Backbone and ligand atoms as CSV (ligand in chain L), in Angstrom:
chain,resi,resn,atom,element,x,y,z
A,1,MET,N,N,0.863,-1.224,0.041
A,1,MET,CA,C,0.013,-0.008,0.003
A,1,MET,C,C,0.866,1.240,-0.015
A,2,ARG,N,N,1.795,1.190,0.982
A,2,ARG,CA,C,2.670,2.326,1.116
A,2,ARG,C,C,3.565,2.496,-0.165
A,3,ILE,N,N,4.069,1.348,-0.639
A,3,ILE,CA,C,4.935,1.385,-1.809
A,3,ILE,C,C,4.177,1.965,-3.017
A,4,ARG,N,N,2.972,1.478,-3.139
A,4,ARG,CA,C,2.172,1.936,-4.317
A,4,ARG,C,C,2.018,3.449,-4.293
A,5,LEU,N,N,1.824,3.940,-3.067
A,5,LEU,CA,C,1.637,5.389,-2.916
A,5,LEU,C,C,2.961,6.131,-3.352
A,6,ILE,N,N,4.035,5.559,-2.895
A,6,ILE,CA,C,5.326,6.207,-3.262
A,6,ILE,C,C,5.546,6.136,-4.766
A,7,VAL,N,N,5.297,4.974,-5.328
A,7,VAL,CA,C,5.467,4.814,-6.756
A,7,VAL,C,C,4.509,5.797,-7.506
A,8,GLY,N,N,3.311,5.796,-7.002
A,8,GLY,CA,C,2.337,6.708,-7.625
A,8,GLY,C,C,2.751,8.140,-7.626
A,9,SER,N,N,3.310,8.599,-6.500
A,9,SER,CA,C,3.706,10.032,-6.451
A,9,SER,C,C,4.976,10.263,-7.300
A,10,LEU,N,N,5.783,9.231,-7.380
A,10,LEU,CA,C,6.991,9.402,-8.250
A,10,LEU,C,C,6.569,9.559,-9.669
A,11,VAL,N,N,5.633,8.707,-10.130
A,11,VAL,CA,C,5.167,8.807,-11.490
A,11,VAL,C,C,4.521,10.185,-11.721
A,12,ALA,N,N,3.764,10.618,-10.749
A,12,ALA,CA,C,3.108,11.927,-10.865
A,12,ALA,C,C,4.167,13.016,-10.996
A,13,ALA,N,N,5.248,12.904,-10.203
A,13,ALA,CA,C,6.294,13.926,-10.220
A,13,ALA,C,C,6.943,13.938,-11.568
A,14,VAL,N,N,7.231,12.792,-12.096
A,14,VAL,CA,C,7.929,12.694,-13.422
A,14,VAL,C,C,7.020,13.273,-14.489
A,15,VAL,N,N,5.741,12.950,-14.427
A,15,VAL,CA,C,4.823,13.411,-15.441
A,15,VAL,C,C,4.701,14.956,-15.383
A,16,CYS,N,N,4.553,15.422,-14.141
A,16,CYS,CA,C,4.480,16.920,-13.982
A,16,CYS,C,C,5.766,17.591,-14.466
A,17,GLY,N,N,6.841,16.949,-14.038
A,17,GLY,CA,C,8.147,17.522,-14.409
A,17,GLY,C,C,8.341,17.631,-15.886
A,18,SER,N,N,8.036,16.585,-16.577
A,18,SER,CA,C,8.249,16.625,-18.049
A,18,SER,C,C,7.226,17.572,-18.702
A,19,GLY,N,N,6.043,17.652,-18.053
A,19,GLY,CA,C,5.030,18.623,-18.540
A,19,GLY,C,C,5.586,20.083,-18.434
A,20,ALA,N,N,6.176,20.329,-17.296
A,20,ALA,CA,C,6.717,21.692,-17.062
A,20,ALA,C,C,7.860,21.927,-18.034
A,21,PHE,N,N,8.614,20.920,-18.319
A,21,PHE,CA,C,9.726,21.057,-19.281
A,21,PHE,C,C,9.210,21.386,-20.643
A,22,ALA,N,N,8.175,20.600,-21.043
A,22,ALA,CA,C,7.604,20.835,-22.387
A,22,ALA,C,C,7.104,22.265,-22.468
A,23,PHE,N,N,6.481,22.722,-21.396
A,23,PHE,CA,C,5.927,24.079,-21.399
A,23,PHE,C,C,7.086,25.105,-21.519
A,24,ASN,N,N,8.151,24.924,-20.740
A,24,ASN,CA,C,9.231,25.870,-20.774
A,24,ASN,C,C,9.828,25.873,-22.157
A,25,ASN,N,N,10.012,24.671,-22.692
A,25,ASN,CA,C,10.624,24.509,-23.963
A,25,ASN,C,C,9.851,25.279,-25.045
A,26,ASN,N,N,8.528,25.185,-24.927
A,26,ASN,CA,C,7.680,25.846,-25.898
A,26,ASN,C,C,7.812,27.358,-25.814
A,27,VAL,N,N,7.809,27.873,-24.549
A,27,VAL,CA,C,7.815,29.321,-24.408
A,27,VAL,C,C,9.175,29.896,-24.608
A,28,PHE,N,N,10.263,29.226,-24.191
A,28,PHE,CA,C,11.574,29.862,-24.154
A,28,PHE,C,C,12.511,29.369,-25.246
A,29,ALA,N,N,12.090,28.440,-26.052
A,29,ALA,CA,C,12.967,27.982,-27.128
A,29,ALA,C,C,13.292,29.122,-28.065
A,30,PRO,N,N,14.523,29.270,-28.484
A,30,PRO,CA,C,14.877,30.388,-29.354
A,30,PRO,C,C,14.042,30.320,-30.651
A,31,LYS,N,N,13.616,31.469,-31.119
A,31,LYS,CA,C,12.801,31.526,-32.309
A,31,LYS,C,C,13.687,31.962,-33.464
A,32,SER,N,N,13.401,31.433,-34.623
A,32,SER,CA,C,14.101,31.889,-35.828
A,32,SER,C,C,13.675,33.345,-36.155
A,33,VAL,N,N,14.466,33.995,-37.006
A,33,VAL,CA,C,14.129,35.358,-37.427
A,33,VAL,C,C,12.737,35.362,-38.037
A,34,LYS,N,N,12.408,34.368,-38.818
A,34,LYS,CA,C,11.071,34.271,-39.463
A,34,LYS,C,C,9.997,34.236,-38.388
A,35,GLU,N,N,10.190,33.406,-37.355
A,35,GLU,CA,C,9.157,33.277,-36.344
A,35,GLU,C,C,9.018,34.612,-35.561
A,36,VAL,N,N,10.176,35.294,-35.340
A,36,VAL,CA,C,10.159,36.598,-34.638
A,36,VAL,C,C,9.312,37.544,-35.464
A,37,MET,N,N,9.536,37.555,-36.775
A,37,MET,CA,C,8.800,38.516,-37.650
A,37,MET,C,C,7.303,38.251,-37.539
A,38,LYS,N,N,6.952,36.952,-37.500
A,38,LYS,CA,C,5.508,36.590,-37.425
A,38,LYS,C,C,4.936,37.116,-36.140
A,39,VAL,N,N,5.490,36.726,-34.986
A,39,VAL,CA,C,4.894,37.025,-33.704
A,39,VAL,C,C,5.022,38.517,-33.353
A,40,ALA,N,N,6.218,39.072,-33.594
A,40,ALA,CA,C,6.471,40.436,-33.184
A,40,ALA,C,C,5.841,41.485,-34.173
A,41,HIS,N,N,5.902,41.160,-35.471
A,41,HIS,CA,C,5.534,42.179,-36.455
A,41,HIS,C,C,4.234,41.906,-37.167
A,42,LYS,N,N,4.035,40.665,-37.638
A,42,LYS,CA,C,2.784,40.375,-38.397
A,42,LYS,C,C,1.605,40.353,-37.394
A,43,ASP,N,N,1.763,39.690,-36.259
A,43,ASP,CA,C,0.677,39.589,-35.314
A,43,ASP,C,C,0.389,40.796,-34.504
A,44,GLY,N,N,1.198,41.890,-34.669
A,44,GLY,CA,C,0.856,43.149,-34.081
A,44,GLY,C,C,1.424,43.475,-32.712
A,45,LEU,N,N,2.396,42.659,-32.197
A,45,LEU,CA,C,2.945,42.907,-30.868
A,45,LEU,C,C,3.716,44.261,-30.826
A,46,LEU,N,N,4.556,44.467,-31.858
A,46,LEU,CA,C,5.326,45.715,-31.933
A,46,LEU,C,C,4.374,46.934,-32.009
A,47,LYS,N,N,3.321,46.794,-32.820
A,47,LYS,CA,C,2.369,47.881,-32.917
A,47,LYS,C,C,1.756,48.290,-31.591
A,48,LYS,N,N,1.409,47.229,-30.793
A,48,LYS,CA,C,0.865,47.465,-29.478
A,48,LYS,C,C,1.835,48.187,-28.554
A,49,VAL,N,N,3.126,47.775,-28.652
A,49,VAL,CA,C,4.138,48.420,-27.819
A,49,VAL,C,C,4.359,49.883,-28.265
A,50,LEU,N,N,4.394,50.086,-29.520
A,50,LEU,CA,C,4.603,51.471,-30.110
A,50,LEU,C,C,3.416,52.296,-29.772
A,51,GLY,N,N,2.205,51.736,-29.741
A,51,GLY,CA,C,1.016,52.461,-29.517
A,51,GLY,C,C,0.750,52.743,-28.038
A,52,GLY,N,N,1.508,52.085,-27.203
A,52,GLY,CA,C,1.385,52.379,-25.738
A,52,GLY,C,C,0.365,51.516,-25.049
A,53,SER,N,N,-0.187,50.545,-25.761
A,53,SER,CA,C,-1.281,49.732,-25.124
A,53,SER,C,C,-0.770,48.364,-24.643
A,54,ALA,N,N,0.563,48.107,-24.778
A,54,ALA,CA,C,1.075,46.790,-24.390
A,54,ALA,C,C,1.207,46.654,-22.855
A,55,SER,N,N,0.987,45.480,-22.341
A,55,SER,CA,C,1.189,45.252,-20.928
A,55,SER,C,C,2.689,45.040,-20.664
A,56,GLU,N,N,3.039,45.027,-19.388
A,56,GLU,CA,C,4.461,44.758,-19.041
A,56,GLU,C,C,4.931,43.425,-19.609
A,57,GLU,N,N,4.049,42.412,-19.553
A,57,GLU,CA,C,4.383,41.128,-20.051
A,57,GLU,C,C,4.648,41.151,-21.560
A,58,GLU,N,N,3.799,41.910,-22.300
A,58,GLU,CA,C,3.959,42.019,-23.751
A,58,GLU,C,C,5.226,42.747,-24.123
A,59,LYS,N,N,5.592,43.733,-23.357
A,59,LYS,CA,C,6.874,44.467,-23.595
A,59,LYS,C,C,8.031,43.508,-23.461
A,60,LYS,N,N,7.930,42.655,-22.415
A,60,LYS,CA,C,8.994,41.690,-22.145
A,60,LYS,C,C,9.030,40.634,-23.240
A,61,GLN,N,N,7.853,40.252,-23.745
A,61,GLN,CA,C,7.774,39.315,-24.846
A,61,GLN,C,C,8.536,39.845,-26.113
A,62,LEU,N,N,8.304,41.146,-26.370
A,62,LEU,CA,C,8.954,41.741,-27.529
A,62,LEU,C,C,10.461,41.674,-27.336
A,63,LEU,N,N,10.929,42.037,-26.148
A,63,LEU,CA,C,12.383,42.006,-25.844
A,63,LEU,C,C,12.906,40.603,-26.026
A,64,ASP,N,N,12.176,39.603,-25.514
A,64,ASP,CA,C,12.574,38.197,-25.597
A,64,ASP,C,C,12.706,37.793,-27.105
A,65,LEU,N,N,11.767,38.185,-27.877
A,65,LEU,CA,C,11.830,37.875,-29.324
A,65,LEU,C,C,12.983,38.539,-30.011
A,66,TYR,N,N,13.244,39.783,-29.618
A,66,TYR,CA,C,14.348,40.530,-30.264
A,66,TYR,C,C,15.703,40.015,-29.897
A,67,ILE,N,N,15.789,39.436,-28.659
A,67,ILE,CA,C,17.005,38.794,-28.286
A,67,ILE,C,C,17.302,37.564,-29.197
A,68,ASP,N,N,16.230,36.775,-29.484
A,68,ASP,CA,C,16.355,35.667,-30.393
A,68,ASP,C,C,16.738,36.183,-31.823
A,69,MET,N,N,16.130,37.367,-32.164
A,69,MET,CA,C,16.406,37.906,-33.520
A,69,MET,C,C,17.911,38.234,-33.648
A,70,VAL,N,N,18.455,38.820,-32.623
A,70,VAL,CA,C,19.951,39.191,-32.648
A,70,VAL,C,C,20.779,37.948,-32.819
A,71,GLU,N,N,20.350,36.901,-32.082
A,71,GLU,CA,C,21.183,35.663,-32.120
A,71,GLU,C,C,20.815,34.787,-33.364
A,72,GLY,N,N,19.812,35.207,-34.034
A,72,GLY,CA,C,19.384,34.425,-35.255
A,72,GLY,C,C,20.176,34.755,-36.511
A,73,GLU,N,N,19.799,34.073,-37.565
A,73,GLU,CA,C,20.476,34.263,-38.838
A,73,GLU,C,C,19.631,35.094,-39.801
A,74,PRO,N,N,20.173,36.186,-40.322
A,74,PRO,CA,C,19.423,36.935,-41.365
A,74,PRO,C,C,19.478,36.134,-42.624
A,75,LYS,N,N,18.579,36.490,-43.546
A,75,LYS,CA,C,18.531,35.767,-44.854
A,75,LYS,C,C,19.730,36.115,-45.704
A,76,LYS,N,N,20.115,37.347,-45.613
A,76,LYS,CA,C,21.362,37.761,-46.381
A,76,LYS,C,C,22.032,38.911,-45.615
A,77,GLY,N,N,23.144,39.361,-46.129
A,77,GLY,CA,C,23.838,40.507,-45.475
A,77,GLY,C,C,24.942,40.125,-44.566
A,78,ASP,N,N,25.665,41.131,-44.108
A,78,ASP,CA,C,26.829,40.999,-43.271
A,78,ASP,C,C,26.470,40.719,-41.827
A,79,LYS,N,N,27.085,39.710,-41.198
A,79,LYS,CA,C,26.709,39.290,-39.872
A,79,LYS,C,C,26.959,40.416,-38.842
A,80,THR,N,N,28.043,41.095,-38.946
A,80,THR,CA,C,28.379,42.193,-37.957
A,80,THR,C,C,27.339,43.310,-38.096
A,81,GLU,N,N,27.018,43.653,-39.326
A,81,GLU,CA,C,26.045,44.687,-39.502
A,81,GLU,C,C,24.646,44.261,-38.981
A,82,TRP,N,N,24.401,42.955,-39.142
A,82,TRP,CA,C,23.130,42.364,-38.626
A,82,TRP,C,C,23.071,42.542,-37.088
A,83,HIS,N,N,24.165,42.213,-36.467
A,83,HIS,CA,C,24.229,42.299,-34.958
A,83,HIS,C,C,23.961,43.745,-34.520
A,84,MET,N,N,24.488,44.690,-35.297
A,84,MET,CA,C,24.279,46.103,-34.917
A,84,MET,C,C,22.865,46.520,-35.182
A,85,ALA,N,N,22.263,46.147,-36.294
A,85,ALA,CA,C,20.863,46.555,-36.616
A,85,ALA,C,C,19.895,45.847,-35.689
A,86,ALA,N,N,20.005,44.545,-35.573
A,86,ALA,CA,C,19.037,43.774,-34.726
A,86,ALA,C,C,19.305,44.161,-33.235
A,87,GLY,N,N,20.561,44.320,-32.889
A,87,GLY,CA,C,20.951,44.690,-31.526
A,87,GLY,C,C,20.385,46.040,-31.113
A,88,ALA,N,N,20.357,46.954,-32.027
A,88,ALA,CA,C,19.816,48.312,-31.728
A,88,ALA,C,C,18.330,48.172,-31.375
A,89,ALA,N,N,17.621,47.314,-32.127
A,89,ALA,CA,C,16.207,47.126,-31.863
A,89,ALA,C,C,16.023,46.460,-30.518
A,90,ALA,N,N,16.857,45.459,-30.151
A,90,ALA,CA,C,16.769,44.788,-28.899
A,90,ALA,C,C,17.050,45.753,-27.710
A,91,VAL,N,N,18.045,46.636,-27.909
A,91,VAL,CA,C,18.338,47.545,-26.831
A,91,VAL,C,C,17.150,48.545,-26.641
A,92,SER,N,N,16.544,48.982,-27.756
A,92,SER,CA,C,15.360,49.837,-27.615
A,92,SER,C,C,14.237,49.119,-26.890
A,93,ALA,N,N,14.057,47.847,-27.238
A,93,ALA,CA,C,12.979,47.099,-26.599
A,93,ALA,C,C,13.297,46.933,-25.048
A,94,ALA,N,N,14.535,46.810,-24.718
A,94,ALA,CA,C,14.948,46.698,-23.309
A,94,ALA,C,C,14.648,47.979,-22.574
A,95,LYS,N,N,14.926,49.127,-23.255
A,95,LYS,CA,C,14.653,50.419,-22.644
A,95,LYS,C,C,13.180,50.621,-22.438
A,96,VAL,N,N,12.359,50.114,-23.342
A,96,VAL,CA,C,10.872,50.207,-23.183
A,96,VAL,C,C,10.483,49.427,-21.942
A,97,VAL,N,N,11.023,48.214,-21.765
A,97,VAL,CA,C,10.706,47.436,-20.565
A,97,VAL,C,C,11.080,48.193,-19.325
A,98,LEU,N,N,12.219,48.873,-19.328
A,98,LEU,CA,C,12.703,49.640,-18.127
A,98,LEU,C,C,11.956,50.957,-17.990
A,99,GLY,N,N,11.186,51.321,-19.010
A,99,GLY,CA,C,10.477,52.587,-18.905
A,99,GLY,C,C,11.342,53.794,-19.125
A,100,ARG,N,N,12.469,53.683,-19.797
A,100,ARG,CA,C,13.323,54.856,-19.984
A,100,ARG,C,C,12.675,55.888,-20.936
A,101,GLU,N,N,13.003,57.105,-20.627
A,101,GLU,CA,C,12.432,58.189,-21.427
A,101,GLU,C,C,12.841,58.137,-22.896
A,102,GLY,N,N,11.911,58.368,-23.786
A,102,GLY,CA,C,12.223,58.364,-25.205
A,102,GLY,C,C,12.382,56.965,-25.852
A,103,ALA,N,N,12.185,55.966,-25.041
A,103,ALA,CA,C,12.459,54.557,-25.479
A,103,ALA,C,C,11.467,54.202,-26.658
A,104,VAL,N,N,10.276,54.533,-26.577
A,104,VAL,CA,C,9.311,54.171,-27.649
A,104,VAL,C,C,9.644,54.857,-28.990
A,105,ASP,N,N,10.058,56.103,-28.871
A,105,ASP,CA,C,10.499,56.804,-30.140
A,105,ASP,C,C,11.757,56.171,-30.728
A,106,GLU,N,N,12.624,55.784,-29.871
A,106,GLU,CA,C,13.849,55.127,-30.317
A,106,GLU,C,C,13.493,53.758,-30.979
A,107,LEU,N,N,12.582,53.031,-30.361
A,107,LEU,CA,C,12.120,51.724,-30.879
A,107,LEU,C,C,11.505,51.885,-32.273
A,108,LYS,N,N,10.781,52.977,-32.431
A,108,LYS,CA,C,10.152,53.239,-33.714
A,108,LYS,C,C,11.215,53.280,-34.849
A,109,LYS,N,N,12.345,53.905,-34.489
A,109,LYS,CA,C,13.400,54.074,-35.498
A,109,LYS,C,C,14.177,52.744,-35.743
A,110,THR,N,N,14.484,52.042,-34.617
A,110,THR,CA,C,15.321,50.869,-34.774
A,110,THR,C,C,14.532,49.640,-35.272
A,111,SER,N,N,13.197,49.731,-35.263
A,111,SER,CA,C,12.413,48.605,-35.781
A,111,SER,C,C,11.871,48.905,-37.208
A,112,ASP,N,N,12.469,49.889,-37.896
A,112,ASP,CA,C,12.067,50.248,-39.232
A,112,ASP,C,C,12.077,49.063,-40.182
A,113,CYS,N,N,10.932,48.698,-40.703
A,113,CYS,CA,C,10.813,47.476,-41.526
A,113,CYS,C,C,11.686,47.544,-42.783
A,114,MET,N,N,11.489,48.572,-43.561
A,114,MET,CA,C,12.144,48.621,-44.861
A,114,MET,C,C,13.686,48.810,-44.720
A,115,ALA,N,N,14.077,49.646,-43.805
A,115,ALA,CA,C,15.523,49.865,-43.612
A,115,ALA,C,C,16.253,48.517,-43.387
A,116,CYS,N,N,15.631,47.689,-42.590
A,116,CYS,CA,C,16.288,46.429,-42.271
A,116,CYS,C,C,16.119,45.431,-43.401
A,117,HIS,N,N,14.897,45.371,-43.939
A,117,HIS,CA,C,14.676,44.335,-44.999
A,117,HIS,C,C,15.550,44.566,-46.214
A,118,SER,N,N,15.814,45.817,-46.558
A,118,SER,CA,C,16.601,46.095,-47.777
A,118,SER,C,C,18.002,45.509,-47.627
A,119,LYS,N,N,18.476,45.379,-46.432
A,119,LYS,CA,C,19.855,44.872,-46.194
A,119,LYS,C,C,19.863,43.403,-45.892
A,120,PHE,N,N,18.893,42.917,-45.173
A,120,PHE,CA,C,19.002,41.537,-44.571
A,120,PHE,C,C,17.928,40.531,-44.936
A,121,LYS,N,N,16.948,40.986,-45.718
A,121,LYS,CA,C,15.881,40.026,-46.049
A,121,LYS,C,C,15.965,39.556,-47.466
L,1,HEC,C1,C,16.422,44.244,-37.559
L,1,HEC,C2,C,15.949,43.803,-38.866
L,1,HEC,C3,C,14.483,43.711,-39.210
L,1,HEC,C4,C,13.468,44.613,-38.872
L,1,HEC,C5,C,13.590,45.889,-38.046
L,1,HEC,C6,C,12.296,44.080,-39.444
L,1,HEC,N1,N,12.564,42.908,-40.132
L,1,HEC,FE1,FE,11.143,41.674,-41.002
L,1,HEC,N2,N,12.606,40.447,-41.579
L,1,HEC,C7,C,13.956,40.586,-41.281
L,1,HEC,C8,C,14.693,39.476,-41.901
L,1,HEC,C9,C,16.181,39.237,-41.835
L,1,HEC,C10,C,13.766,38.694,-42.571
L,1,HEC,C11,C,13.972,37.393,-43.387
L,1,HEC,C12,C,13.852,36.192,-42.526
L,1,HEC,C13,C,14.018,34.913,-43.206
L,1,HEC,O1,O,13.352,34.674,-44.252
L,1,HEC,O2,O,14.812,34.120,-42.733
L,1,HEC,C14,C,12.452,39.298,-42.341
L,1,HEC,C15,C,11.209,38.799,-42.804
L,1,HEC,C16,C,10.003,39.366,-42.578
L,1,HEC,C17,C,8.722,38.789,-42.994
L,1,HEC,C18,C,8.529,37.502,-43.810
L,1,HEC,C19,C,8.532,36.364,-42.800
L,1,HEC,C20,C,8.271,35.030,-43.467
L,1,HEC,O3,O,7.469,34.267,-42.943
L,1,HEC,O4,O,8.928,34.760,-44.513
L,1,HEC,C21,C,7.717,39.632,-42.582
L,1,HEC,C22,C,6.237,39.497,-42.736
L,1,HEC,C23,C,8.366,40.751,-41.867
L,1,HEC,N3,N,9.739,40.533,-41.905
L,1,HEC,C24,C,7.709,41.813,-41.319
L,1,HEC,C25,C,8.333,42.909,-40.744
L,1,HEC,C26,C,7.651,44.118,-40.359
L,1,HEC,C27,C,6.167,44.360,-40.524
L,1,HEC,C28,C,8.572,44.945,-39.779
L,1,HEC,C29,C,8.442,46.371,-39.243
L,1,HEC,C30,C,7.434,46.537,-38.226
L,1,HEC,C31,C,9.882,44.227,-39.841
L,1,HEC,N4,N,9.663,43.025,-40.430
L,1,HEC,C32,C,11.073,44.702,-39.312
L,1,HEC,C33,C,14.538,41.592,-40.566
L,1,HEC,C34,C,13.886,42.680,-39.986
């Protein structure tokens, strides 16, 4: 009886543990530049942040995505220039999270679609 209880809770712990892992994996796995474009830009997250209606969580989500963008591979272009362009957007997103003055205006400039696409897409 006692043993079954222990085995039962062990199984439960393993199942819950792997469940939590799967969840973490899903949320925090690095995203490709393509995926970042979809979630941050196509689905409107950046727009929300620039418009001032994003929650603290959403601002952090944008920063999280932009970190993956910096570490990701552009379709074309020079890697060092990519790090500077994508890095500038990530720094702006971090400033927005911190609530620094002028951060949203800076993000508007560093997230310019065409400027970046003409070099790296
Ligand atoms: C810092 C650079 C950068 C900025 C800023 C940027 N993009 Fe991109 N974007 C890219 C790169 C690089 C690709 C190509 C990704 C690939 O195909 O691997 C891309 C691809 C895309 C795609 C195609 C994704 C797909 O599924 O093939 C869309 C849509 C897109 N961007 C939307 C936007 C919009 C909208 C903005 C402005 C709000 C924007 N991007 C700003 C770098 C950028």
